[in-house]
C-alpha positions, 0 to 999 in steps of 0.5 A, a space after each residue: 719537604 714539598 712546599 706545593 703538592 698538586 693532586 689534580 690538574 690546575 689551570 694557570 693564566 699568565 701575566 706580566 708586571 712592570 714597575 715604573 717610577 712615578 717621577 723621572 726627577 731625582 727627588 727623594 721618595 718613600 720609606 727607603 732612605 738608601 734609595 735617594 735617586 731614581 736610578 737606585 729606585 729602578 735598580 731596586 724596584 723588584 727588591 722593594 716589591 718583594 719586601 711588600 709581598 712578604 710584609 705582615 702589613 700587606 692586605 688585598 682589597 676586593 671591590 665587593 667582597 672580602 679578600 684574604 691571602 696566605 704567603 706560602 713561601 718565597 725562595 729563588 726569586 719566587 713568591 707563592 701565595 694563595 688569594 681567597 674570597 669570602 663566600 656564603 654557601 647553603 648546605 643541607 644539615 642532618 636535620 634536613 634544613 638549610 644552613 648558610 656557612 662561610 666558605 673561602 675558595 682560593 686560587 694559587 698565585 705565583 710571582 716570578 721576581 726575576 727582572 728578566 721574567 716578571 711573570 705572574 701565574 694566576 690559577 683559574 678557579 671560578 669558585 673563588 673569582 670569576 676570571 683571573 683578570 679579576 685577581 690581577 686587578 686586585 693584586 695591582 690595586 692592592 700592591 700599588 697602595 704600598 708601592 706608591 709610598 716608595 715612588 713606584 707604580 706597578 702595572 699588570 697586563 695579560 700575556 697572549 699569543 701574537 699569532 692569534 692576533 694575526 689569525 684574526 687579521 686574516 680571518 676578518 680581512 676586508 672587514 676591519 674598521 679600527 685597531 687600538 693598542 694600549 701599552 705600558 712604558 717598557 722597563 724590561 730590556 728583553 721585551 722593550 726592543 719590540 716597540 718603536 723607538 720613537 714611541 719609547 722616546 716620546 714616553 721617556 721625554 714626557 714621563 708617560 706610563 701609558 700610551 694608546 695608538 688607534 687607527 680608524 678606517 674612513 667612513 664606509 671603508 676598511 683598514 689595510 692591515 699588513 703583517 709586513 708593517 714594522 711598527 704594527 709588528 712591534 706593537 703586536 709583539 710587545 703587547 703579546 709579551 705582556 706590554 699591553 693589549 690590542 683591540 680589533 673592531 670588525 664591521 658588523 660586530 657590535 663589540 671589539 675583539 680584545 686580545 685579553 680574551 686569549 690569555 696564554 695558559 699552562 696546565 700542571 697535573 699531579 706533580 709534586 715540587 720539592 723546591 722553588 728552583 724545580 718549580 721555576 724550571 717546570 714553569 719555564 718549560 711549560 711556557 709556549 
């Protein structure tokens, strides 16, 4: 029996999550007495996350409106759920009057718990949420309410195409006045290698979870930005894989250009998936 049947084209945007321990000290944390040191906690972080996701106690909190969710299935390291929000809509009745009714538009959220993937696919549905980033913030904020009880904290960042960053650098050559990178301490070996070793070591030594590097041109000057700069290459690549975000300030433009505006997207149209294993294979093939 199919667990997900898609009868129209659906648009998903991609995010990466990372889970970090609140402390690096070997202190007992949380409800899971079997994890009595930091190493055990880190080794089991995705299992703890799955337990939270399938828990009957899990709730999601929106900032303004009520958010409800429904767990559809969990298998093969995937968790599929729907997140909806309460909306009042006006309809015309047979008596030719207007009446307000409750509506719960929703989006599909697929979470890949594989420790080499740690991806979240969020369906774009403007009737439910203005952006997928709103959904990502709701998920991050709500899950952390539970994960902190186990001494863990989760961060969600968008995945974007690194070549789009370099296109902007080329397009605005001679006009760039500031570059800013905000990044999360890596806990995935397959993407952490992109980040400068000195930066990673400094975060390890200080137990820092978030980092920021910003460079600004001299007054009336511009930055000299070269793709051959290895530190810059690493920051761009790590950020693009879901490790953080980048922002570019251009002379003459009031607002920064942020990479979060170019989140990687996939589309699925009229396809029926008969198992989570098939869905996992499909999503992998669709990633650029």
